[in-house]
N, C-alpha and C positions, 0 to 999 in steps of 0.2 A: 271225461263224459260231463255230457249236461247236467246240469243240478234240478233237484224239483222243485218247482214253485207253487209257492206257501202263502196259505190266506192264513192268518191270525184274527182270529175272533174273540175279543177283549183282550187285544192288545194295551191297553191301557191300564190294566188291573196289574197285582202284584207277582203273579207269574209271566202273565200276559207281556209285559212292558220285558220283562229276563227273556220270553222266545223270542220276539221281534228282533231283540238285539243276536240271541244266538245266533239267529236264521240269516241277517245278517252276515255278521262274523264269516258264519262258513260260506258264505259266496249262493245263499238261494236268493234266486228274486222272491223279493218277499211284500206281498200285499196285506195291509191292514185294516179292515171293515172299521169304516168312519161312520158309525153310526149316527143320526139324529138326536137318538135320545139322551148324546151329552149335555144338550140344550146350553145352558149358560157354562158348565164347569170347565173354566175359563184352563185348570191346568190339564185338565185329559186335552183340551185343543193344545196348548202349548207342548204335550209332549208329544201329540199325531205328529204336531209338524218338525218336532226335532227328530223323529223316526222318516220324516220326507226326507230333510237334510242328508241323514246317514246312507241313503238312495231307498227308501221302502216305496210301495204306491199304496196313495190312499185312494181307498171302493167305498164309495156310497152303499149305503144298506141300513135296512132296517127289519126288526123283527117283526112288524106291522104292515110289511109289503114284502111279500112272500117271495115275488118275482126279484126284487132289486138282490134278494141273499142268492137266488140260483144264477142270475149272470154275475154276481160274484164269484161263486163256485164256479162257472164253467172259465175263469180266466186262470184256475191253478191246478195240480197234480195232487198238493196235500192239506186238508182242511185241520186245523187247529184249534181246538176251542177253549178257552182259557175262563169262563164265566164264571162267577164267583158259585161258592157254595156252602159258604162260612153263613152264619146267622147273626152273628153283629155287625156287618155290612152291608150283605144285601146277597139275599136267595136265588139263583135264577138257573138250576141245575136243568130242569124241565124243560125250560127253555129251546134248550135244546134239539127237542123232536122237532120244532120249526126248521131247523139247518137239517136235519136228516132227514127230512120231506124235499128238502131244497139240493140235495146231494143225490138224493134218488128221482130229481126232476132233471137235474142239471146231464147224471147220467154218464160225465165223463172221470169220475172217482170209483174207478171200477176194474183196472187192467192192471197187467204187470207184464216185463218183456227182460229178455235177455240183452245186456249191456256189456259188459265183461268176464272173464275170468278171476271168480275169487278170490282175493292176495290169502286167505286163508284156506279156502279149499279149491286150490286150482284147477281139481277135475268137473267141477261143477260148474254150470254158471250162475253168474252176479245177477241176480234180479233188483231189478229199482220197481217199485211198487206206487201207485196212487194209493191212498189211503187217507182215513180220518181217526184225528188223536183225538177223543170228547174231553173234556175238562173232570179232569182226574187227580193225577199225580201226589196224592197224597197214600193213605191208607188203600187196598184195594177190597172193593167192597161187596168183593162175592166171598171173603173171608170175614166179616161184621157183624154176622146175626147176633155175636154176642153184644154188639153195641144197645146202650141207654139210650132209652125214649128220652126226651125229643129227638136228640142226638142222630140219632138212627134213621131218622125220616131222609135227610142227607145220603146214607148210603144206600137205601132202598132206592131212591129216587137214582143214583146213578146205575143202578141194576137197570131201572126201567129204559132209562135211554142205551145201554148196553145192549138190552132185548132187541129195541125198535133199530140198531146199525146192522145186527145179527140175520132180521128177519128181514131185512132190505139186502142182505147182503154186499155190504158195505164192506170193502177192506178196513183192517181199523190197525191201528196196534194201542193198547191201553200202558199206559206210564205210571208206574206204583213207587213214591217214593217213600212212604211211610210217614215221616213227622220234618214239617220245615225248620232249618234250624232257627230262622229269626223269631219264630214265636214261640219255640219251645227251649231255647239252649241259653240263652242270657234270663230269662226269667228262672231257669231254674225248672220247669216246667208247671209255674205257677200259674196260675186261674185268671187273676187279677191285674197283670203288669206283665210288660216286655222287659223289664230291668231286674237283677239280683235281690233280691230278699236281703234285709243289712240286718237281721237279729233271727228271724225264725224261718223254718223252711217246711211247707207240708210233703211228706214221702207218701204216693199213691201205693197201699198194698206195704209188701216188703217192702221196696225200694230196688226190687232185682231182677224184676221184668225187663228186658231187652227190648230196645225199641231203635229204629237206624234214624240219626238227625244227620237231614241233606241240606247242605247249603241250596239256597234256593236257582245260584247262577250255575251250580252243576247240575242239578234236573234241569236246567233249559239247555244247558249242552247235551245233555244225553238224550234230550227229547231229540234236537233237532240231526243228531247223531243218527239216531233210530231208524227218522223217515223214510231214508233209502238204503235201509240196511232190510234182504230177504230176511232173515233171522228173527226177524220182529214182526213182521207180519203175519197177521191176525192171533197175534197171541199178547199177553202180558209180560211187560219188561218192571224188571224189579230192579232196582238200584239198590244196591247192599254192599256198599265199601267196607271191610272188616274193620276199619279204624274207624268208623261211625257208627258199628253198632255197641249200647253201651246201656245202660240200666240207669235210672233216675240216680239211685244211690251213689252210680259211679263220678256221674255229672257233679253230682254236689262236691263230692270229693275233690272234684279238681279245682272246680271253684274253692274250697278253702284251700289247698295248697296253691293256691295263683295269688287269694286275697291275703290270706294268712289268718283268718279268723276262722271260728268254729261257728259252725251254725245252731243252733235249737231246732231239733228234729221232730214233729210233728207226726206221728204215722198214724193211717187212717187205713185202717182193713178193710180187705176186699168185700169185704161181705156188707160194709158200712159207705161202702162208694154210691149204690144207688139214694138211697138218703141221704147221702152227704152233698150229691148234685140238684136232688131238689130242692132239696130248704138251702141251697146258697146263692145269694143277692147278686155276688159281683160282677157275675156278667151272666149272659143270655142261656136261659136253661139248654141252649140247642146244641150251641159251642159247649156246655158242660159237658153235656152229656157224649157227644163225641170227642172231645179233649179228654174225660176220666176213662174213655171205652178203650186208648190209646195201650194203659196201663195195667188190663184187666186180664 
């Protein structure tokens, strides 16, 4: 069966580069938007050229040129956006509204058709559908009403994008992977670092709240597998491998066993988390708010 053609927007980013690689590895004709906005960022340019060597096709486009986005979308069946929604790098979630408009205008991301019998449900036609995967991949924003401001802004904006997609009747799949392991595991979920603390560790709440720590390469693999699966059409795909579901307390215990060293635990009660993030100056308030909300 023919593989869906995929356009990745934001392909040089943290998740985007993994999506591009997963798409290529799974045999999809893969297009990557080459935005003029990269300017003199030579590392991004080298990454794009490396994708080209692996078989990806680079497509010129810019969010300041709507017609270029329309032409890029017309080349493919599936559009995946991985533009950043974190506050300590860049924050581009609402730029996706231009992409939604481009998908509407292009008019080709709209249909599904029977291809073969499903290996899981042989009596049902197995459908491959064109669709849009917006930049989500972390927490499900529809379940984050409790998130702390200003971090809640990210989730609110993702819901604005969702509404635009659904109002336009664009087929979609939302991918929710909870916590990126690269940011949460190595640091034992500390705010200011990406490596394990040496002596003390902050525990949010009682340390028993369960979250899902997902390897970013696995997120990309599952996302690409979802694009031709009818079961994920117009639904949220939750990535929840049982072995990846841990509390912060369990994560710290695993590190203590591996390192052979006990850490001093500093507990921050749930009631103090909002005020803690407001006065904590180790990284951006937006990231603090979103980060700590995972443990509420």
